[in-house]
N, C-alpha and C positions, 0 to 999 in steps of 0.2 A: 526328419527335416520337413517332409511333405506334410505331416500332421501339424507341425508348428506353423507352417505357412498358411494352412487352412484356418487355424486358430487366429492367426494374425489378421487374416482377411475378414473373418466374421466379427472380431472385436472392433476393427476399424469401421465396419458397417454399422455396428451397434452405436458407436460413438457419434457417427454421422447422423443417425436418427435422433438421438437425444444425448448430448454430451455431458449432462449433469445428473443423469438418472442414478448412477451407482459409481462412486469414485473408485470402488474396488476393481472396476473394469480396467482402469489405467495401470493398476499393479499387475493384473494378469497379462495385459498387453506388453508391459515392460519385461516380464518374465519370458514371454514368447520371443520377444526381440533379442533378449540376451542369449537364448538358446540358438537363435539364428545368427548370432554375432552382429546384430544391428545395434551396436552399443550407443550411438548418438541418439537414436529414437528412444531406446530404453531409458537413457538418462533424462530426457525431456518428460517422459510419461511418469516415471517414478517421482519426479519433482512435483508434478500436478497432484499425485496421490498424497504426497507429504504436506502439501499446502492445505489440505482439508483439516479443520480444527478438531475433528473427532478422532483423528488418527493419533492414538496415545499408547503408552505402555509398551508391552512387548511388540505389538504390531509396528509402532513407530521405530523401535530399536532395530527390528529386522529390516524395515524399509531403509533406514539410514545406513545399515550395513550393506544392503543391496546397492545403494547409491555409491558408496565408497568403492565397492567392487567395480561398478560400471565406470567410474572415473579412472580407476586403475587400468581397466581393460582398454579404454580408449588410448591411454598413454602407451600401453604395452603394444598394441597393434601398430601404433605410429613409430615405435622403436623396437622392432623385432630383434630377437637374438638369433645367432646362426644355428641352424638345425638341419641335419642331413642324415635322417635315419636310414639304416641299411638292414635289410632282413637277414637273419642269420642262416637262412637257407633251409633246404629240404632235409638236411641231416638233423636239424633241431626241430623245425616246425613241420606240422602235418595238417591233415584235413580237420583235425580237432583243435581245441584251444590250448595253447601253451602260455603260461604266465608265471609270475613270481620268480624271475631268474635270480639266482644267487651264485656268486663265484668265490673261489678260494683266492687268497691274497696273491698267489703267484700266477693267477689266471690259468691254471692248469686244468681246472675242471669247473663245470657248471651243473648245478642241480636246479630243476624247475618242476612245476606242476603241470600235468597234462590231464585234461578231462576226457576220459575214454569210455567206451561201452563196458558195462559190467561183464565180468567173466561169464562165458556161457551164453551171452546174448548177442554175439557178433553177427548173427544171420539177419538181424533186423536192420532197417534203415536208421540213420543217425537220429532222425526226427522221432522215431518210435522207441528207440532203445534207451533203457535206463542208463544214465551216465554216472561215473564215479571219478574221483580224483586220485591219481597216483603220481609218484615221483619218478622222474627220468634223469639220467646222468649222461653228460657228454664231456669228452676230454679235448683239450686244445693242443695242437701241434703246429707251431709256426703260424698261429692265427687261423688255423683251419680246424673247425669243430667236427668231431667224429659223429657217426650216426648214433643218436641218443638211444640208450638202453634203459629198460625198466629196472629200477633199483631192486625190485623183487622183495621177497620175504626175508626177514620178518618185519621190515619197515612198512612195506605196502601190504594192505589187507583189503577185504571187501568193503571196509568202511572208507570214509572220505579222509585222506591225508592231504594237507595242502598248506599254503602260506609258510613255506619253509625258509630256513637260513642256514647256510653252511658256515662253519667257523673259518677263521683266517687260515688255519693250517689244513683245512679240508677233512678233518677227522671227526668233528662233532656236527650232527645234524639236529637242529632244533626246528620243531614244526607243530602244526595244529592237527589235532585228531578230535573229531566230533562223534557224539553218541557212543563213546567208549564205555564198556561196562565197568571199568575201574576208574572212570573220570570223576571229577568233583562237580562239574557243571556241564552245560550244553556243549561247549567246545573247550578243550584243555590244551596246554602246551606239554609236549613230550620231547625227549631227546634220544638219539642213538649214537653209538661210537663205532668208528670204522677201525678195524684191526687188519692191516694189509688191505685186502679187497673184500673183507667180510664185515657186515654190519651186525652189531649186537642187537639183542632184543630191546625194543624201546622201553623207556621208563618215564613215568609221569614226573614232571618237574616239582611236584609237591604242593602242599596246601598254602605255602606262602606266596606262590605264583598263581595257582589256580584256585578258583572259588566256585560259588554257585551260579556265576554268570557266564559271560562269553569272553574267553581269552584267545587271542590269535595274533598272527603276524609278528613272530619273534625276530629279534636281531641281537646276536651275541657280540660283545665288544671284542676287539682283536686280542686283548690280554686275558679274555675269559672271565673278567671280574664282574661284568655287568650284563644283565639281560634286559633288553628293552622290548616292549610288546604293547599291543592294543587291548583294551578291556572296556566293558560296559559296567563294571562294578560300581557300587555306590562310593561316594567320596570324591568323585571327579568333578571337573569343571563343566563338562558337557555330556552328550550322549556317549560317544566314543572318545576315549582319552588315551594318551600315551603314558605308560607306566614303566617303571624300571625296578630291578632288584639287584642287590649286590651279593656276591657269593662270600661265605665266611670261611674260616680256617679249616673247618671240618668238611668242607665240600658241599654244604647245603646252602640253599638260598635264604637270605634274610627276607623279612616281610617287605612286600612290594610297596613302592612309594609313587605318588603321582608326580609326573615331570613338571607339572605346574605351569604357570604363565612365565614367559610369553609363548611357550610352545603350544599349550592347550588353551582352548577358548570355550565359550558356552555352546559351541557347535560341535562338529565332529573332526577329530584328528585320527589318522590311521597310518598303517604301513611304515613304521619307523625303520630306517636303515642307518645304523651307526657306522660311519666310515672307519677304516683301520687307523686313521690318524687320532682317533679317540676324542676329537674336538669338533667334529662336524656331523650333524644329523640331517638326513633327508627324510621327508615325510609328506603325507597327503592331508589336505585340510580344506573344508568349506567355510571355515570361520575367520580366516585372514583374507584380505582383499584379493579377489581372484577373477578369473575369466568367466566363471560360471561352473556350477557343479563343484567338484573337488579338484584342486590344483596341487601341483608338486612344489614343495618349498625346501629350503635348507636353513639351518641356524648354526651358528658357531659359538663356542664358549669364549668368553672374554678372558682377560688376564686374571680376573677374580674367580674364574671357573664357573661363572653363571652364564646361562644361555642369553645370547643377544637376540634382538628382534628378528623373527624369521623373514626370509627374503623369497619372494615368488620367483620361480625359475624363468618366468616370462613366456611370451608368445613367440613362435608357434609351438614350443614344447608343451605349453598348456593351451587348452582351447575351451570352448563353452561346454564340452562334454566332460566326463569324469576321468581324470588322470590319477591313478591310484598308487602304482609301485615304481620304484627306481632303485637300481643298484649301481654303484660307481666303482670302477677299478681302483686298485691300490695306488697307482700313480696319478689318479685323479683326472685322467684325460678322456676316459671312455665311460659312457653311461649305457645301461641296459634297461629296457622297459618292454612292456607288452602293449600291443595296439591291434585293432581290427582294420587296418588300412586296406584299401581296395586291392593293392598288389599282393596281398598275403596269400597263404596257402589254404586258409580256412579258419574261421573264428578268430581268436586272438593269436597273434604270432609274436615271437620275441625279436626285438630289433636292438641294434646298438647305434650310438651316435657320438660324435666328438662333443664333449662337454665344453661350453664356452669358458674361457679362462677365469672370468669373474665369478663363475658359479662353482669353481673347483674347491676341494678340501685342502688342508695343509699338506705339504710334501711329506712323504714317507718312503722308506725302502724296507727291505726285509732280509733276514738271514735264513737261508734254507740249507740244512746240513743233514748228513747221514753219519750215524755213529756206529763204529765197528770196533771189535777187538783187534788190537794191533797185530797180534800173532796169528790168530785163527781166521781173521777177517769176517767173523760171524757178526751179524747185526745185533746191536745191543739195545735193550730198553734201559734208558738212563734218565736221570733227573736233570732238568734244565732250569737255570735261574738267569733272569735278566735284571741287572742292577744299575741304578743311577749312580755313576761314579762320584758325582759331586756330593750327593746326600747319603749314599750308602743304602737307600731304600730299595727293597725288592719290588720291581715293577711287574714281574711275571714269574710264575712257576709252572712248569709243564713237564711232560715226559715224552721221550721219543717213542715212535711206534715200535711195538714189540716184534712185529714181523719184518718191517722194512728198515728200522733204525732211523727213520726220518723225523725231523721236526722243523717247524717254521716259526720264526719270531719276527714280529713287525717292529720297525725302528722309526719312530717319528724324528724329524730333524730337530736340531736345537739343543741336543744334549750329548754328553759322553756316556757310553754304556760299557759295562762289563758283562760278559756272557760266560757262564760256568756250566760245564757238563760233568756230572758226578755219577758214579755207580760204585756200590759196595765192592771192595776188593780191587779197585782200580785207582790210579792217580787221577786227580781231577784235571780237566782241560779248561784253559781260559783263553778268551779273546777280548779285544777291546775295539770299539768303534766310536770315533769322534765325529759327530754330526753337528757340531756347534755352529759352524759357519759354512756349511757345504750342503748342497742338494745332490745326493748321489745320482748318477745317470744310469746305474744298473744295480741289481741286488747283489748280496754277498752269497756265493755258493761255495760251501765248505765241506770237505770230507774230514771227519774227526776220527782218529784212531786212539782209543783209550789204552793206556799202558797198565799192566797189572802192578800191584805193589810188590815188586821183587827187586832184588839187588841188581844194580847196574842200570836200572831204568832212570831216564832223565827227562824232566819236563821243563819247559820255559814258562816262567812266571810273567805273563804278558801284561799284567796289571800292577806291576811294581814300578813306581815312578819316582824320580829324584829331581831336585832342583838342578838347573843347568850347571855342569862342571862341578858338581857337589855331591856329597854322599848323604845329604839331608833328604829324608823321605817326604814326599808330598802327601797331603791328606788323602788323595784319591787312592793311595796304596793300601789303606787300612783294610778294605774289604778282602783283597787278595791275601794279605798277611794273616788275617783271621782264618781264611780258608786253609792256609798252611798249618796254622795252629790247630785247627780242628782235625786235620789229617793226622798230625802227630799225636794228638790226644786220643784219637780212636785207635791208633796203631802204636801203642807204647813200646813195642819191641823194636821198632825201626830206628835207625840212625841215618842222618842225612848230611850231605855236603852241599853248601851253597857256593855256586860258581858265578863270579862277576865277569862281565865282558863289556868292552867299549867299541866304538868305531875307531877310525884311524885319524880323526881330527885331533891335533895336538901332538906332543912328543911321546915317544914310546914309554919313557919312565913315568911321565905324568899319567898316562892312560893305565899303566900297570897299577900304580898306587890308587888311582880312582876306582878301579875295578875291585881291588882288595877292600877298600873302605866301604864301598857300597854293599858288598857281600856281608861285611861285618855289621853294617847298619841293620840289615835284615835279621841277622843272627841275634843282635842285641834286642830287637823288638820281641822276638819269639821267647827269649829268656825272660824278659819282663812280663810276658804273658804266663809264665810258669813252666815252660819247657826246660828240662834239665840240660844244662850247658854241655854235659858230656855226650849228648845225643847229636850235637851239631858241630861240624867243622866248616871252615870257609876258606876260599881261595880266590885269587884274581888272576886273570889271563890277559888283561889289557885288550889289545887289538889283534892278538895272535890267532884267534879262532873265529873268524867271521863266518856267518851263515850264508851270506850273499855278498854282492858287490858293495863297495863303499863309494862308488861313483855317483850314486843318487841319494837324495834325502830319504827316500823310502827304504833303500837298502841299509843306509846308516842307522835308521831307526830300528830295523830288525836286528842289527848287530849289537846295538846297545841293549843288553838284556841281563836278567838274573835267572839262573837255572837252579833247579833242585834235583839232586842226585841221591838215589837210595844206595847207601854204602854197606849197610848190614841190617839183618833182622833176626 
C-alpha cells in the first residue's frame, strides 16, 4: 500500500506538470487507485484513457474490462455483504502459512497445505530456510479443531504437495505434485486413498487429466464422477482455465474438457470448488467484474444443466488484493478461506465465516453409516449404490471402508432416493429417503448390520411401494424388485417367503387381505422375471406384527412393509 501511495503521488505530480504528455499515465494512475480501493478516482482516470482515439484493439478491450470492474467495485463498496471472519486458532494455524482448506462433507476433518522448512533445515531462520509444502490434517469435535498433524508418508515427501481437495467421504485426497519424476508435466494431479487411518501410496491421475503443462487445484464432486481442476493447457479460453473430466465405468478418467463460458474468460480462472450439491461451483477469477486482482465467484447450474452467469461474492469478502480459494460446508452456511490478516499467527491463516444466504449453494444433507456383520459385528467392506427412485438411475457407486466399515453419501434435496448396501454372501440392505419437499435439519446417521444368506434371516424391503389401500405396485418399486430378482438368480438354491404387513388403519379383515395381496403382487413380479414359482411362498399378517407404534404417521409408515424371509437353501 505504501508503494502504491507513492506511485499515486508521483503520477499526480506528472499530470500536474503536463496533463497531455502521455495518456498511458492515466491508466497507470487508475490501476494504482484500484489497488488502494480509490475506485471513484480510478473510474474517472480510466475514462480519460479510453477517450484517446489511439486506444484500440486488445488495449481498449482490457481498459473497458477494467472500467466495468471499477463500476462494479463502486457499487459493491456501497452495498457490502455481511462478513465476520474468525481465525481457526493456534491448533490449525502457525507461524508459517496455511492455505487451501478442504473439509469432508460431515465436517469431521479438514486437510490443508502448510509451507514449512525443509526437513533437516529447522535450525535456520524462516527467512533463510528453504520452504516446502506439506499436508496437515485436523479433526473436528463439537466445532473445536484438534491440533493439526502432518499427514506424513507416503503422501508427503520432500517435494511440494499442495492445492489439495478431500472427497466428501473423507477417504480420497486429490492434490497437486510438482517436479515428480513420474509426472507428465511441470505439476500433475495425484490421488491417495485412506484405509482406516492409513493413506495409500499416491497415484498419478493419468494422461487424460495431466499433460505437458500445469495442472493444479483439483476438486472432486461429491458423487466421485467429476474432477474439476485448473490448467494452462492449450485449447482454453484464457491463460488459466477451469477444466473437468468424468470418470468412466472402468474407473479411469475420460479426456478432460474445458468448462467453457460463462465460467472461463480470456483472462484467468482458478481454484474451482464444486460444492456437494453438485450444482454450485465456487472459483477465483480476474476476468469477471471484480474489486481488483482476482475475486471469488460462484455459479449455479440452471434447469438445463448449463452454467449460469457467475456472481461475485461481493465486498468485503473480495478486496483489491487477490482472493484465491474458498471451501463451503455441506450445509452451505460456513465458508473457509486463507488470509494474511493482521491478527493472524503468521503468513496466511485459515479463517471461517458465515456465508451470506444469497451466496449459498443448494440445500443438501448426507447419510453416514457403518456396515457390520449382524452376527460377528465385524466391520465389512461392502458395495454402496444410491439410486434415483423416480428414474431408476444409479447416482453413485462406492464401497464402505475395509477397516472401519464406514461410508458417506451426499443427498441433495428435491428427489426420492434408494440406498442399497450389498456384499457377496449377505442379504442386501435397503433404505429410502424422500427429500422432494423437505430440507432436512440434520444428517442421517445409520448403523447397518448385514445378514448372511442363511435360513431364518429376514430383511425388510424398504423400497417396495404400493398405491394407497391397494396391492398395485408403484413404478418406484422396480429397482428393489430387481434387486430381489438378482439375489434369487445369484443364489438359485434358496427359497423365500414374502411377508406382507399393514398398519392399524382400517378393519382387521381388510388389512389382512391387503397384506396377503401385496405379498402376492411381489411374488407375481418375480415369477414374471423368470424366478421359479416353487421357490416363493407368500403370506399376510395384516396389522398383527407391528415394528413400532401406530400412533404416529412415521410409525405407521414403518409398519406398512414387505419382508423377505429365507426359508430353505
